[in-house]
C-alpha positions as CSV (number, residue, x, y, z in Angstrom):
1,X,0.0,0.0,0.0
2,X,1.4,3.4,-0.8
3,X,2.1,5.9,1.9
4,X,-0.4,8.8,2.1
5,X,2.1,11.1,0.3
6,X,2.3,8.8,-2.7
7,X,-1.3,7.5,-2.7
8,X,-2.1,10.1,-5.4
9,X,0.7,8.6,-7.6
10,X,-0.9,5.2,-7.4
11,X,-4.2,6.6,-8.7
12,X,-2.5,8.5,-11.5
13,X,-0.1,5.8,-12.6
14,X,-0.6,4.7,-16.2
15,X,-0.2,1.0,-16.5
16,X,0.5,-0.7,-19.9
17,X,-2.6,-2.8,-19.4
18,X,-6.2,-1.8,-19.6
19,X,-8.3,-1.5,-16.5
20,X,-11.4,-3.2,-17.7
21,X,-13.2,-5.2,-14.9
22,X,-13.1,-8.9,-15.2
23,X,-16.4,-10.3,-16.5
24,X,-17.5,-12.4,-13.5
25,X,-21.0,-11.0,-13.2
26,X,-22.7,-8.3,-11.1
27,X,-21.7,-9.9,-7.7
28,X,-18.0,-9.6,-8.6
29,X,-18.4,-6.0,-9.8
30,X,-19.8,-5.3,-6.3
31,X,-16.8,-7.0,-4.7
32,X,-14.5,-5.0,-7.0
33,X,-16.2,-1.8,-5.9
34,X,-15.8,-2.7,-2.2
35,X,-12.1,-3.5,-2.6
36,X,-11.4,-0.4,-4.6
37,X,-13.2,1.8,-2.0
38,X,-11.4,0.1,0.9
39,X,-8.1,0.5,-0.9
40,X,-8.7,4.2,-1.4
41,X,-9.8,4.7,2.2
42,X,-6.7,2.9,3.5
43,X,-4.4,5.3,1.6
44,X,-6.5,8.5,1.4
45,X,-4.7,11.8,2.2
46,X,-7.0,12.2,5.3
47,X,-5.0,9.3,6.9
48,X,-1.7,11.2,6.6
49,X,-1.3,11.6,10.4
50,X,-1.7,7.9,11.0
51,X,1.1,5.4,11.6
52,X,1.3,2.5,9.1
53,X,0.1,0.1,11.8
54,X,-3.1,2.1,12.2
55,X,-4.7,1.6,8.8
56,X,-8.4,1.1,8.9
57,X,-9.2,-2.5,10.0
58,X,-10.9,-4.7,7.5
59,X,-14.0,-6.2,8.9
60,X,-14.1,-10.0,8.9
61,X,-17.4,-11.5,9.8
62,X,-17.7,-14.4,12.2
63,X,-19.7,-16.1,9.5
64,X,-17.1,-17.9,7.4
65,X,-19.2,-17.6,4.3
66,X,-19.9,-13.9,4.5
67,X,-18.0,-11.5,2.3
68,X,-16.7,-14.3,0.1
69,X,-17.1,-14.2,-3.7
70,X,-16.6,-17.6,-5.3
71,X,-15.6,-16.2,-8.7
72,X,-12.8,-14.3,-7.1
73,X,-11.7,-17.5,-5.3
74,X,-11.2,-19.1,-8.8
75,X,-8.3,-16.6,-9.4
76,X,-6.1,-18.9,-7.3
77,X,-3.8,-20.7,-9.8
78,X,-2.9,-23.6,-7.6
79,X,0.0,-24.4,-9.9
80,X,2.6,-26.6,-8.2
81,X,5.3,-25.1,-10.5
82,X,4.4,-21.5,-9.7
83,X,7.7,-19.9,-8.9
84,X,6.0,-17.0,-7.1
85,X,4.0,-19.0,-4.6
86,X,4.7,-20.9,-1.4
87,X,2.6,-23.6,0.2
88,X,0.9,-26.8,-1.0
89,X,-1.0,-26.4,-4.2
90,X,-4.0,-28.2,-2.6
91,X,-4.0,-26.2,0.6
92,X,-7.6,-25.4,1.7
93,X,-6.8,-21.7,1.9
94,X,-5.1,-19.5,-0.7
95,X,-4.1,-15.9,0.0
96,X,-3.4,-13.9,-3.2
97,X,-1.3,-10.8,-2.7
98,X,-1.2,-7.9,-5.2
99,X,1.8,-5.8,-4.3
100,X,4.5,-3.4,-5.4
101,X,8.1,-3.4,-4.2
102,X,8.1,0.4,-3.9
103,X,5.1,0.2,-1.6
104,X,6.1,0.9,2.1
105,X,3.0,-0.8,3.5
106,X,3.7,-3.9,1.3
107,X,7.2,-3.9,3.0
108,X,5.6,-3.7,6.4
109,X,3.3,-6.7,5.6
110,X,6.3,-8.6,4.2
111,X,8.5,-8.0,7.2
112,X,6.0,-8.1,10.1
113,X,3.0,-10.3,9.1
114,X,3.8,-12.6,6.2
115,X,6.6,-14.5,8.0
116,X,4.1,-15.2,10.9
117,X,1.5,-16.5,8.5
118,X,4.0,-18.7,6.8
119,X,5.2,-20.1,10.1
120,X,1.7,-20.6,11.5
121,X,-0.4,-21.7,8.5
122,X,1.8,-22.5,5.4
123,X,4.1,-24.9,7.2
124,X,1.1,-26.9,8.5
125,X,-0.5,-27.2,5.1
126,X,-3.4,-24.8,5.8
127,X,-2.3,-21.9,3.6
128,X,-0.8,-21.2,0.3
129,X,0.4,-17.7,-0.7
130,X,0.4,-16.7,-4.3
131,X,2.2,-13.4,-5.3
132,X,0.9,-11.1,-8.0
133,X,3.1,-8.3,-9.3
134,X,1.1,-5.1,-9.2
135,X,3.6,-2.3,-10.1
136,X,1.9,1.1,-9.8
137,X,4.7,3.6,-9.2
138,X,6.4,3.8,-12.5
139,X,9.5,2.5,-14.1
140,X,11.4,1.4,-11.0
141,X,8.3,-0.6,-9.8
142,X,8.3,-2.3,-13.2
143,X,12.0,-3.1,-12.9
144,X,11.6,-4.6,-9.5
145,X,8.5,-6.6,-10.6
146,X,10.3,-8.1,-13.6
147,X,13.4,-8.7,-11.4
148,X,11.3,-10.6,-9.0
149,X,9.9,-12.7,-11.8
150,X,13.4,-13.3,-13.3
151,X,14.7,-14.3,-9.8
152,X,11.8,-16.8,-9.7
153,X,13.0,-18.5,-12.9
154,X,16.1,-19.5,-10.9
155,X,14.0,-20.5,-7.8
156,X,15.1,-17.4,-5.9
157,X,11.9,-15.4,-5.9
158,X,11.3,-15.4,-2.1
159,X,14.9,-14.5,-1.4
160,X,14.6,-11.6,-3.8
161,X,11.3,-10.6,-2.2
162,X,13.0,-10.6,1.2
163,X,16.0,-8.5,0.0
164,X,13.8,-6.0,-1.8
165,X,11.5,-5.5,1.2
166,X,14.3,-5.3,3.8
167,X,14.4,-2.1,5.9
168,X,15.7,0.8,3.8
169,X,15.8,-1.2,0.5
170,X,13.2,0.8,-1.3
171,X,14.9,4.1,-0.4
172,X,17.9,2.9,-2.5
173,X,15.6,2.7,-5.6
174,X,15.1,-0.1,-8.1
175,X,17.2,1.0,-11.1
176,X,18.6,-1.9,-13.2
177,X,22.0,-2.0,-11.4
178,X,20.2,-2.0,-8.0
179,X,17.9,-4.8,-9.1
180,X,20.9,-6.8,-10.2
181,X,22.5,-6.2,-6.9
182,X,19.4,-7.5,-5.1
183,X,19.4,-10.6,-7.3
184,X,23.0,-11.2,-6.3
185,X,22.1,-10.7,-2.6
186,X,19.2,-13.2,-3.1
187,X,21.6,-15.9,-4.4
188,X,20.7,-15.8,-8.1
189,X,23.5,-17.8,-9.6
190,X,23.3,-16.9,-13.3
191,X,23.2,-13.1,-13.3
192,X,23.7,-12.8,-17.1
193,X,20.6,-14.9,-17.5
194,X,18.8,-12.9,-14.9
195,X,19.4,-9.6,-16.7
196,X,18.3,-11.2,-20.0
197,X,15.1,-12.5,-18.4
198,X,14.6,-9.1,-16.7
199,X,14.3,-7.4,-20.0
200,X,12.7,-10.2,-21.9
201,X,9.2,-10.5,-23.3
202,X,8.2,-13.3,-21.0
203,X,8.8,-11.2,-17.9
204,X,6.9,-8.2,-19.3
205,X,3.9,-10.4,-20.2
206,X,3.9,-12.1,-16.8
207,X,3.9,-8.8,-15.0
208,X,1.3,-7.3,-17.3
209,X,-1.0,-10.3,-16.7
210,X,-0.8,-9.9,-12.9
211,X,-1.4,-6.2,-13.2
212,X,-4.4,-6.7,-15.4
213,X,-5.9,-9.1,-12.9
214,X,-5.4,-6.7,-10.1
215,X,-7.1,-3.8,-11.9
216,X,-9.8,-6.2,-13.0
217,X,-10.9,-7.0,-9.4
218,X,-11.0,-3.3,-8.5
219,X,-7.7,-3.0,-6.7
220,X,-6.5,0.7,-6.7
221,X,-3.6,0.5,-4.2
222,X,-1.2,-1.9,-2.7
223,X,-1.2,-4.2,-0.9
224,X,-4.5,-5.8,-1.8
225,X,-5.5,-9.4,-1.0
226,X,-7.9,-12.2,-1.7
227,X,-8.3,-15.0,0.8
228,X,-10.4,-17.7,-0.7
229,X,-12.4,-15.0,-2.5
230,X,-12.6,-12.6,0.4
231,X,-11.2,-9.2,-0.5
232,X,-9.0,-7.4,2.1
233,X,-7.3,-4.1,1.4
234,X,-4.2,-2.8,3.1
235,X,-1.5,-3.9,5.5
236,X,-4.1,-4.8,8.1
237,X,-3.2,-6.1,11.6
238,X,-2.1,-9.7,11.8
239,X,-5.3,-10.7,13.5
240,X,-7.4,-9.6,10.5
241,X,-5.5,-12.1,8.4
242,X,-5.5,-14.9,10.9
243,X,-9.3,-14.5,11.4
244,X,-9.9,-14.6,7.7
245,X,-7.6,-17.6,7.2
246,X,-9.2,-19.6,10.0
247,X,-12.7,-18.7,8.8
248,X,-11.8,-19.8,5.3
249,X,-10.2,-23.1,6.6
250,X,-13.3,-23.8,8.6
251,X,-15.5,-23.1,5.5
252,X,-13.3,-25.4,3.4
253,X,-13.5,-28.1,6.0
254,X,-17.3,-27.8,6.2
255,X,-17.6,-27.9,2.4
256,X,-15.4,-31.0,2.2
257,X,-17.4,-32.7,5.0
258,X,-20.7,-32.0,3.2
259,X,-19.3,-33.4,0.0
260,X,-18.2,-36.6,1.8
261,X,-21.7,-37.0,3.4
262,X,-23.3,-36.6,0.0
263,X,-21.0,-39.3,-1.5
264,X,-21.7,-41.6,1.4
265,X,-25.4,-41.1,0.9
266,X,-25.1,-42.0,-2.8
267,X,-23.2,-45.1,-1.9
268,X,-25.8,-46.3,0.5
269,X,-28.5,-46.0,-2.2
270,X,-26.8,-48.5,-4.5
């Protein structure tokens, strides 16, 4: 999520992709509107006096099925070969993150919250995290996004992610030389290949695809999230994510149980 001082930049950025909403029906258009509004409120100039930890809390209902849009849940790729994901492809809960490496709040989430979610939920098989590059702050954002993708081609995406979101990293910028240095820090072995991939057609297309998807669901700032189809905007407190993840896990468990009961009933009729 951009800081209040650069929230305006996020709104005026000109992406290479169109911003047409994805055609998932009226209910998803409603969800997109809610996410866009929440994104704006979380980064509006009126919040300039607030600390990054005090972004407006996203409300997560105690009802695990409330606020969930099944068509948005289908955006999870669940590709076991996805270089920009962590966790089991068949995990019951998928968190999709749309983020920019120049976004200060994205860095806060990456440093303070994401490691806790990985430790608590990814390692036990409950959660899968899928990254989507959503560069909205110009050329350097694009450089970092393509660099992250290129690092992923050598299985070093998460190491690059950690280096790029380290304290003070974004203040050094993301020019080509700096992105190369981050790749080296991340342990990318073939730096010549990395630089070729960075400027290649495949990287540009992959980043554009993620960016198009983000705009399509109504995201207007970073970070924005989907948790099994539940939109959450901003670097919310950790408890917002744990509540949403646990509700989604419970919902997935209930759905699986209902399916088993139906199958058992069919078997007894034979």
